[in-house]
N, CA, C and O of each residue as an XYZ file, in Angstrom:
724
protein
N     106.692     74.824     91.034
C     106.264     75.951     91.844
C     104.844     75.682     92.328
O     103.925     75.515     91.525
N     104.677     75.644     93.625
C     103.347     75.428     94.196
C     103.032     76.568     95.149
O     103.876     76.986     95.942
N     101.820     77.058     95.062
C     101.406     78.147     95.948
C     101.361     77.689     97.398
O     100.992     76.555     97.703
N     101.744     78.596     98.277
C     101.722     78.347     99.707
C     101.060     79.555    100.363
O     101.578     80.668    100.275
N      99.933     79.348    101.012
C      99.191     80.468    101.602
C     100.008     81.220    102.653
O      99.731     82.386    102.931
N     101.009     80.565    103.237
C     101.855     81.235    104.231
C     102.930     82.110    103.598
O     103.578     82.903    104.283
N     103.116     81.965    102.295
C     104.187     82.702    101.621
C     103.668     83.583    100.488
O     104.456     84.086     99.687
N     102.339     83.777    100.412
C     101.743     84.495     99.276
C     101.125     85.816     99.700
O     100.732     86.007    100.851
N     101.052     86.720     98.734
C     100.336     87.981     98.891
C      99.485     88.170     97.631
O      99.929     87.872     96.523
N      98.275     88.661     97.812
C      97.376     88.967     96.694
C      97.516     90.441     96.366
O      97.376     91.296     97.240
N      97.795     90.735     95.101
C      97.899     92.125     94.644
C      96.792     92.356     93.631
O      96.742     91.700     92.590
N      95.897     93.300     93.943
C      94.779     93.658     93.058
C      95.121     95.006     92.437
O      95.226     96.018     93.130
N      95.294     95.001     91.107
C      95.829     96.154     90.392
C      94.742     96.915     89.630
O      94.025     96.337     88.814
N      94.629     98.203     89.901
C      93.917     99.196     89.077
C      92.445     98.900     88.779
O      91.966     99.251     87.701
N      91.729     98.279     89.682
C      90.297     98.046     89.473
C      89.591     99.336     89.876
O      89.118     99.481     91.003
N      89.533    100.267     88.927
C      89.115    101.624     89.230
C      87.994    102.133     88.328
O      87.922    101.810     87.142
N      87.139    102.926     88.922
C      86.090    103.716     88.303
C      85.800    103.508     86.838
O      85.373    102.431     86.423
N      86.033    104.541     86.059
C      85.679    104.528     84.639
C      86.401    103.431     83.875
O      85.804    102.794     83.007
N      87.653    103.199     84.172
C      88.416    102.159     83.486
C      87.782    100.786     83.688
O      87.660    100.011     82.740
N      87.388    100.494     84.892
C      86.768     99.216     85.241
C      85.513     98.951     84.411
O      85.240     97.806     84.051
N      84.766     99.980     84.111
C      83.506     99.822     83.371
C      83.699     99.329     81.942
O      82.763     98.787     81.354
N      84.889     99.503     81.368
C      85.133     99.163     79.965
C      85.788     97.802     79.763
O      86.160     97.472     78.636
N      85.939     97.017     80.796
C      86.656     95.757     80.687
C      85.844     94.678     79.987
O      84.628     94.589     80.153
N      86.539     93.858     79.200
C      85.923     92.700     78.553
C      85.513     91.693     79.621
O      86.239     91.491     80.595
N      84.370     91.071     79.447
C      83.865     90.062     80.387
C      83.909     90.549     81.827
O      84.366     89.839     82.723
N      83.435     91.751     82.034
C      83.484     92.414     83.342
C      82.830     91.582     84.447
O      83.335     91.553     85.569
N      81.723     90.909     84.151
C      81.050     90.107     85.170
C      81.926     88.949     85.650
O      81.971     88.652     86.844
N      82.618     88.299     84.717
C      83.524     87.200     85.068
C      84.701     87.749     85.877
O      85.081     87.176     86.898
N      85.263     88.845     85.421
C      86.352     89.505     86.135
C      85.944     89.804     87.572
O      86.650     89.435     88.511
N      84.807     90.469     87.745
C      84.355     90.879     89.073
C      84.097     89.684     89.986
O      84.478     89.697     91.157
N      83.451     88.656     89.450
C      83.155     87.469     90.262
C      84.445     86.813     90.759
O      84.527     86.384     91.910
N      85.447     86.740     89.885
C      86.698     86.090     90.278
C      87.542     86.959     91.201
O      88.242     86.435     92.068
N      87.488     88.266     91.031
C      88.160     89.146     91.981
C      87.547     88.986     93.373
O      88.266     88.938     94.372
N      86.232     88.906     93.432
C      85.569     88.711     94.729
C      85.981     87.386     95.363
O      86.185     87.323     96.575
N      86.105     86.329     94.564
C      86.536     85.028     95.098
C      87.951     85.109     95.668
O      88.222     84.603     96.757
N      88.843     85.747     94.923
C      90.231     85.866     95.402
C      90.303     86.658     96.700
O      90.996     86.265     97.639
N      89.585     87.775     96.749
C      89.590     88.604     97.955
C      88.970     87.841     99.125
O      89.482     87.897    100.243
N      87.877     87.135     98.875
C      87.232     86.344     99.927
C      88.148     85.256    100.459
O      88.215     85.032    101.667
N      88.851     84.582     99.567
C      89.767     83.522     99.990
C      90.953     84.108    100.753
O      91.402     83.525    101.740
N      91.457     85.243    100.309
C      92.566     85.875    101.025
C      92.155     86.224    102.449
O      92.932     86.042    103.387
N      90.938     86.725    102.610
C      90.436     87.030    103.957
C      90.357     85.752    104.795
O      90.827     85.709    105.932
N      89.762     84.729    104.219
C      89.540     83.463    104.930
C      90.863     82.789    105.315
O      90.984     82.219    106.399
N      91.843     82.861    104.421
C      93.106     82.166    104.630
C      94.197     83.069    105.221
O      95.355     82.665    105.331
N      93.815     84.294    105.597
C      94.765     85.255    106.174
C      95.959     85.541    105.271
O      97.098     85.634    105.730
N      95.679     85.678    103.988
C      96.712     86.036    103.011
C      96.725     87.551    102.900
O      95.681     88.156    102.657
N      97.871     88.172    103.070
C      97.930     89.633    102.952
C      97.532     90.096    101.554
O      97.759     89.400    100.564
N      96.935     91.279    101.493
C      96.511     91.870    100.222
C      97.091     93.267    100.094
O      97.327     93.959    101.084
N      97.313     93.662     98.852
C      97.700     95.032     98.539
C      96.817     95.481     97.384
O      96.730     94.795     96.366
N      96.170     96.613     97.532
C      95.375     97.201     96.457
C      96.173     98.318     95.810
O      96.816     99.110     96.499
N      96.134     98.383     94.484
C      96.895     99.379     93.733
C      95.930    100.194     92.886
O      94.984     99.648     92.318
N      96.165    101.493     92.798
C      95.373    102.368     91.934
C      96.263    103.223     91.063
O      97.174    103.886     91.559
N      96.003    103.212     89.756
C      96.768    104.025     88.807
C      96.233    105.450     88.832
O      95.108    105.698     88.398
N      97.018    106.374     89.329
C      96.646    107.786     89.441
C      95.165    107.890     89.826
O      94.348    108.289     88.996
N      94.805    107.539     91.067
C      93.401    107.420     91.471
C      92.526    108.632     91.147
O      91.323    108.478     90.938
N      93.100    109.816     91.102
C      92.284    110.994     90.818
C      91.846    111.063     89.348
O      90.946    111.837     89.024
N      92.456    110.275     88.451
C      92.093    110.295     87.023
C      90.962    109.312     86.713
O      89.832    109.744     86.484
N      91.234    107.985     86.699
C      90.142    107.060     86.370
C      89.167    106.843     87.516
O      88.107    106.250     87.317
N      89.502    107.308     88.704
C      88.616    107.155     89.851
C      89.181    106.200     90.888
O      90.164    105.496     90.656
N      88.529    106.201     92.031
C      88.934    105.341     93.144
C      88.619    103.885     92.825
O      87.947    103.589     91.837
N      89.102    102.990     93.658
C      88.832    101.567     93.501
C      87.327    101.333     93.479
O      86.586    101.872     94.301
N      86.893    100.517     92.519
C      85.474    100.272     92.287
C      84.877     99.354     93.334
O      85.573     98.524     93.920
N      83.589     99.509     93.562
C      82.850     98.537     94.348
C      82.728     97.292     93.492
O      82.652     97.440     92.272
N      82.704     96.113     94.008
C      82.695     95.724     95.413
C      84.085     95.506     95.984
O      84.218     94.883     97.037
N      85.125     95.999     95.323
C      86.489     95.686     95.729
C      86.961     96.547     96.878
O      88.098     96.431     97.335
N      86.094     97.395     97.332
C      86.368     98.085     98.585
C      86.081     97.144     99.751
O      86.261     97.508    100.913
N      85.636     95.940     99.429
C      85.380     94.937    100.465
C      86.684     94.413    101.047
O      86.672     93.666    102.026
N      87.804     94.798    100.453
C      89.066     94.398    101.043
C      89.118     95.022    102.435
O      88.709     96.170    102.611
N      89.606     94.297    103.403
C      89.616     94.816    104.776
C      90.302     96.173    104.879
O      91.177     96.503    104.078
N      89.900     96.937    105.856
C      90.426     98.293    106.038
C      91.933     98.324    106.212
O      92.578     99.296    105.819
N      92.502     97.285    106.790
C      93.947     97.286    107.030
C      94.758     97.002    105.770
O      95.988     97.019    105.817
N      94.091     96.739    104.639
C      94.803     96.484    103.391
C      95.299     97.805    102.823
O      94.509     98.721    102.594
N      96.600     97.907    102.595
C      97.104     99.156    102.040
C      96.595     99.366    100.616
O      96.610     98.443     99.802
N      96.150    100.572    100.326
C      95.758    100.969     98.979
C      96.823    101.958     98.519
O      96.922    103.064     99.050
N      97.605    101.563     97.548
C      98.741    102.347     97.091
C      98.405    103.001     95.761
O      97.981    102.318     94.829
N      98.587    104.308     95.656
C      98.440    105.009     94.390
C      99.767    104.994     93.654
O     100.824    105.064     94.282
N      99.726    104.902     92.335
C     100.965    104.866     91.557
C     100.794    105.645     90.256
O      99.674    105.882     89.802
N     101.905    106.033     89.674
C     101.890    106.632     88.342
C     102.595    105.722     87.350
O     102.373    105.834     86.144
N     103.439    104.825     87.837
C     104.161    103.891     86.972
C     103.215    102.781     86.525
O     102.225    102.496     87.199
N     103.519    102.159     85.393
C     102.691    101.045     84.942
C     102.967     99.811     85.792
O     102.033     99.144     86.236
N     104.236     99.501     86.023
C     104.573     98.406     86.926
C     104.418     98.897     88.359
O     104.839    100.002     88.699
N     103.820     98.075     89.177
C     103.726     98.420     90.601
C     105.121     98.575     91.197
O     105.327     99.377     92.108
N     106.075     97.806     90.682
C     107.429     97.804     91.226
C     108.152     99.125     91.033
O     109.138     99.387     91.721
N     107.693     99.955     90.127
C     108.326    101.241     89.910
C     107.923    102.290     90.921
O     108.457    103.399     90.910
N     106.993    101.959     91.791
C     106.492    102.922     92.766
C     107.106    102.650     94.135
O     106.988    101.537     94.646
N     107.762    103.646     94.742
C     108.384    103.435     96.052
C     107.372    103.059     97.143
O     107.704    102.300     98.054
N     106.163    103.575     97.059
C     105.135    103.226     98.042
C     104.793    101.747     97.991
O     104.658    101.101     99.030
N     104.652    101.206     96.777
C     104.386     99.781     96.619
C     105.555     98.968     97.145
O     105.366     98.016     97.902
N     106.761     99.344     96.746
C     107.932     98.589     97.182
C     108.008     98.492     98.701
O     108.304     97.428     99.244
N     107.744     99.591     99.380
C     107.807     99.597    100.841
C     106.771     98.646    101.434
O     107.073     97.880    102.349
N     105.555     98.699    100.909
C     104.488     97.832    101.425
C     104.782     96.370    101.096
O     104.661     95.503    101.961
N     105.168     96.096     99.855
C     105.435     94.712     99.441
C     106.599     94.118    100.223
O     106.494     93.005    100.739
N     107.686     94.836    100.314
C     108.847     94.334    101.054
C     108.497     94.073    102.518
O     109.008     93.133    103.126
N     107.628     94.909    103.077
C     107.210     94.739    104.464
C     106.421     93.461    104.709
O     106.341     92.990    105.844
N     105.842     92.901    103.667
C     105.085     91.655    103.800
C     106.004     90.448    103.905
O     105.627     89.440    104.503
N     107.198     90.528    103.338
C     108.166     89.439    103.426
C     107.738     88.165    102.721
O     108.097     87.074    103.165
N     106.994     88.266    101.651
C     106.500     87.088    100.932
C     107.270     86.899     99.635
O     107.767     87.862     99.053
N     107.367     85.650     99.185
C     108.093     85.322     97.957
C     107.182     84.840     96.839
O     107.659     84.461     95.769
N     105.872     84.851     97.080
C     104.916     84.475     96.044
C     103.866     85.575     95.937
O     103.443     86.156     96.936
N     103.457     85.845     94.698
C     102.468     86.879     94.444
C     101.377     86.308     93.556
O     101.649     85.617     92.573
N     100.138     86.609     93.919
C      98.993     86.318     93.060
C      98.563     87.667     92.494
O      98.211     88.579     93.242
N      98.595     87.784     91.176
C      98.225     89.037     90.523
C      96.834     88.939     89.912
O      96.469     87.930     89.308
N      96.063     90.019     90.086
C      94.740     90.135     89.487
C      94.503     91.607     89.211
O      95.113     92.464     89.851
N      93.623     91.911     88.267
C      93.276     93.305     88.039
C      93.208     93.710     86.589
O      93.075     92.873     85.696
N      93.302     95.016     86.366
C      93.096     95.584     85.033
C      94.097     96.693     84.730
O      95.044     96.868     85.497
N      93.952     97.345     83.794
C      94.096     97.265     82.358
C      95.224     96.318     82.134
O      96.392     96.683     82.000
N      94.841     95.167     82.102
C      95.800     94.107     82.187
C      95.346     92.979     81.308
O      94.220     93.024     80.812
N      96.105     92.032     81.100
C      97.449     91.880     81.622
C      98.522     92.490     80.743
O      99.708     92.335     81.034
N      98.146     93.177     79.680
C      99.166     93.629     78.732
C      99.899     94.887     79.161
O     100.904     95.237     78.541
N      99.448     95.574     80.182
C     100.173     96.765     80.630
C     100.605     96.553     82.081
O     101.690     96.027     82.328
N      99.781     96.951     83.030
C     100.193     96.986     84.442
C     100.457     95.600     85.031
O     101.446     95.419     85.741
N      99.606     94.632     84.755
C      99.841     93.291     85.296
C     101.082     92.691     84.647
O     101.914     92.098     85.333
N     101.213     92.837     83.339
C     102.381     92.302     82.634
C     103.672     92.903     83.173
O     104.590     92.170     83.541
N     103.749     94.219     83.223
C     104.986     94.869     83.662
C     105.313     94.532     85.117
O     106.480     94.347     85.464
N     104.296     94.454     85.961
C     104.511     94.073     87.356
C     105.016     92.639     87.445
O     105.956     92.356     88.188
N     104.397     91.732     86.691
C     104.818     90.327     86.700
C     106.274     90.188     86.289
O     107.041     89.486     86.948
N     106.661     90.848     85.212
C     108.036     90.740     84.716
C     109.027     91.271     85.754
O     110.052     90.638     86.009
N     108.734     92.413     86.345
C     109.669     92.974     87.337
C     109.750     92.110     88.590
O     110.834     91.938     89.148
N     108.627     91.567     89.040
C     108.666     90.692     90.212
C     109.454     89.418     89.913
O     110.239     88.964     90.747
N     109.251     88.844     88.737
C     110.013     87.657     88.347
C     111.509     87.963     88.305
O     112.326     87.149     88.736
N     111.864     89.138     87.785
C     113.276     89.545     87.758
C     113.863     89.632     89.161
O     115.066     89.444     89.343
N     113.027     89.913     90.150
C     113.477     90.009     91.551
C     113.496     88.661     92.256
O     113.864     88.581     93.428
N     113.105     87.602     91.557
C     113.090     86.273     92.157
C     111.800     85.918     92.865
O     111.748     84.926     93.592
N     110.757     86.711     92.668
C     109.448     86.436     93.265
C     108.699     85.472     92.341
O     108.733     85.633     91.121
N     108.029     84.480     92.908
C     107.203     83.570     92.126
C     105.875     84.264     91.842
O     105.207     84.740     92.760
N     105.493     84.320     90.556
C     104.306     85.059     90.141
C     103.247     84.106     89.599
O     103.503     83.292     88.712
N     102.045     84.238     90.168
C     100.877     83.493     89.717
C      99.838     84.507     89.265
O      99.477     85.404     90.026
N      99.357     84.376     88.040
C      98.346     85.294     87.522
C      97.022     84.536     87.431
O      96.940     83.467     86.826
N      95.995     85.111     88.042
C      94.649     84.540     87.959
C      94.071     84.947     86.603
O      93.582     86.066     86.444
N      94.129     84.046     85.634
C      93.794     84.366     84.245
C      92.377     84.890     84.068
O      92.134     85.715     83.188
N      91.446     84.432     84.878
C      90.059     84.875     84.759
C      89.735     86.009     85.726
O      88.570     86.365     85.906
N      90.775     86.576     86.350
C      90.603     87.734     87.238
C      91.488     88.889     86.772
O      91.851     89.768     87.554
N      91.831     88.870     85.468
C      92.488     89.988     84.811
C      91.675     90.308     83.569
O      91.011     89.434     83.011
N      91.726     91.556     83.139
C      90.990     91.903     81.932
C      91.597     93.113     81.254
O      92.476     93.791     81.786
N      91.091     93.353     80.057
C      91.502     94.466     79.215
C      90.260     94.977     78.507
O      89.199     94.354     78.563
N      90.397     96.099     77.849
C      89.264     96.606     77.063
C      88.997     95.727     75.860
O      87.871     95.690     75.364
N      90.007     95.017     75.378
C      89.830     94.106     74.249
C      90.372     92.734     74.621
O      91.503     92.609     75.092
N      89.563     91.714     74.409
C      89.865     90.366     74.882
C      91.137     89.769     74.286
O      91.853     89.055     74.988
N      91.442     90.034     73.020
C      92.609     89.387     72.413
C      93.916     89.792     73.100
O      94.870     89.015     73.107
N      93.972     90.984     73.673
C      95.193     91.429     74.357
C      95.461     90.606     75.612
O      96.611     90.451     76.022
N      94.415     90.086     76.213
C      94.568     89.286     77.429
C      95.390     88.033     77.127
O      96.369     87.750     77.818
N      94.996     87.288     76.105
C      95.697     86.040     75.777
C      97.148     86.288     75.390
O      98.037     85.541     75.801
N      97.395     87.335     74.600
C      98.771     87.651     74.205
C      99.642     87.922     75.420
O     100.757     87.410     75.517
N      99.139     88.719     76.338
C      99.927     89.087     77.516
C     100.113     87.906     78.462
O     101.196     87.728     79.022
N      99.074     87.097     78.648
C      99.223     85.929     79.516
C     100.292     84.986     78.974
O     101.084     84.430     79.736
N     100.309     84.810     77.663
C     101.338     83.962     77.060
C     102.725     84.567     77.268
O     103.680     83.838     77.537
N     102.847     85.875     77.147
C     104.138     86.531     77.372
C     104.597     86.358     78.822
O     105.779     86.128     79.077
N     103.669     86.466     79.765
C     104.005     86.259     81.186
C     104.438     84.819     81.411
O     105.393     84.564     82.145
N     103.750     83.889     80.791
C     104.103     82.468     80.911
C     105.520     82.232     80.378
O     106.297     81.496     80.987
N     105.851     82.844     79.262
C     107.163     82.635     78.635
C     108.320     83.156     79.486
O     109.444     82.668     79.364
N     108.060     84.136     80.340
C     109.137     84.645     81.197
C     109.130     84.016     82.586
O     109.898     84.426     83.457
N     108.260     83.016     82.800
C     108.307     82.255     84.044
C     107.126     82.397     84.971
O     107.109     81.781     86.037
N     106.137     83.187     84.602
C     104.936     83.302     85.425
C     104.032     82.090     85.254
O     104.051     81.433     84.213
N     103.245     81.800     86.275
C     102.296     80.690     86.231
C     100.909     81.287     86.009
O     100.480     82.172     86.749
N     100.221     80.800     84.997
C      98.895     81.294     84.644
C      97.885     80.211     84.991
O      97.955     79.094     84.477
N      96.944     80.551     85.869
C      95.936     79.582     86.319
C      94.583     80.261     86.452
O      94.511     81.477     86.634
N      93.506     79.480     86.362
C      92.195     80.053     86.692
C      92.087     80.258     88.200
O      92.794     79.619     88.979
N      91.208     81.143     88.590
C      91.000     81.453     90.013
C      90.747     80.205     90.834
O      91.322     80.052     91.912
N      89.910     79.319     90.356
C      89.587     78.110     91.120
C      90.839     77.280     91.413
O      90.987     76.764     92.521
N      91.730     77.147     90.449
C      92.974     76.397     90.669
C      93.835     77.069     91.728
O      94.435     76.398     92.568
N      93.895     78.397     91.686
C      94.663     79.137     92.683
C      94.079     78.921     94.072
O      94.819     78.700     95.030
N      92.764     78.984     94.185
C      92.132     78.806     95.493
C      92.367     77.407     96.047
O      92.622     77.255     97.241
N      92.285     76.391     95.208
C      92.514     75.026     95.681
C      93.988     74.810     96.030
O      94.297     74.097     96.984
N      94.898     75.417     95.269
C      96.321     75.295     95.589
C      96.627     75.939     96.935
O      97.431     75.415     97.707
N      95.993     77.069     97.217
C      96.186     77.734     98.507
C      95.582     76.913     99.644
O      96.124     76.886    100.748
N      94.484     76.258     99.380
C      93.767     75.483    100.392
C      94.514     74.205    100.743
O      94.615     73.840    101.914
N      95.029     73.537     99.741
C      95.835     72.320     99.871
C      95.089     71.060    100.294
O      95.353     69.994     99.738
N      94.160     71.138    101.265
C      93.618     69.931    101.890
C      92.127     70.084    102.167
O      91.699     71.051    102.796
N      91.351     69.129    101.697
C      89.902     69.162    101.922
C      89.552     68.959    103.396
O      88.423     69.232    103.805
N      90.501     68.488    104.191
C      90.250     68.308    105.623
C      90.514     69.584    106.429
O      90.259     69.632    107.633
N      91.018     70.599    105.763
C      91.318     71.860    106.440
C      90.038     72.507    106.970
O      88.987     72.380    106.342
N      90.103     73.195    108.109
C      88.911     73.848    108.653
C      88.390     74.988    107.767
O      87.245     75.411    107.924
N      89.205     75.483    106.854
C      88.759     76.567    105.972
C      88.214     76.060    104.627
O      87.732     76.852    103.817
N      88.291     74.754    104.393
C      87.909     74.211    103.088
C      86.473     74.553    102.703
O      86.228     74.980    101.574
N      85.532     74.377    103.605
C      84.121     74.665    103.269
C      83.927     76.127    102.879
O      83.151     76.434    101.974
N      84.619     77.011    103.550
C      84.524     78.437    103.213
C      85.066     78.725    101.821
O      84.467     79.486    101.062
N      86.187     78.122    101.491
C      86.753     78.302    100.145
C      85.830     77.675     99.114
O      85.610     78.253     98.049
N      85.292     76.511     99.411
C      84.372     75.849     98.494
C      83.136     76.715     98.226
O      82.667     76.787     97.090
N      82.616     77.361     99.248
C      81.463     78.262     99.071
C      81.799     79.419     98.132
O      80.938     79.872     97.379
N      83.020     79.892     98.169
C      83.435     80.973     97.280
C      83.431     80.533     95.817
O      83.097     81.309     94.922
N      83.801     79.299     95.597
C      83.895     78.774     94.224
C      82.528     78.544     93.614
O      82.323     78.792     92.425
N      81.591     78.072     94.421
C      80.260     77.720     93.880
C      79.442     78.924     93.579
O      78.306     78.800     93.121
């Protein structure tokens, strides 16, 4: 399974207000989320932002409002994004067969459940291991291993960005490289 920027969508899950403030290694999480969003913009990869009951933990946190205005922000009550009809409509409308997952309270709840349901649907799932977090670090490793065991690919953000880029001769390579450094 190799990522293809023409067939991928970036899904950023539940990076919201109060919940976001309690994440383990928050600075690393935030830096890698910014890299993924920046690369998606540069490479014209569609994005979907998800918020778990936005009126409770709060709206999507800064700087992740940097996602372009045309990016759908879907509110949900289900833990898996796939359980929400609004998400399904937006995701199906993208027509992509690969998903890059990032976000929080994850990966043991929302990212995990979304990954499993997408894999069950035949979607190739890539999780940016350093762009997901939880309130407690040990839960991250357990959930990433569980996602791996059911067929998800777990990679660091930098590996995902280079896989999407494919070629150092590409006109977008310098822009992606700037995001990594």
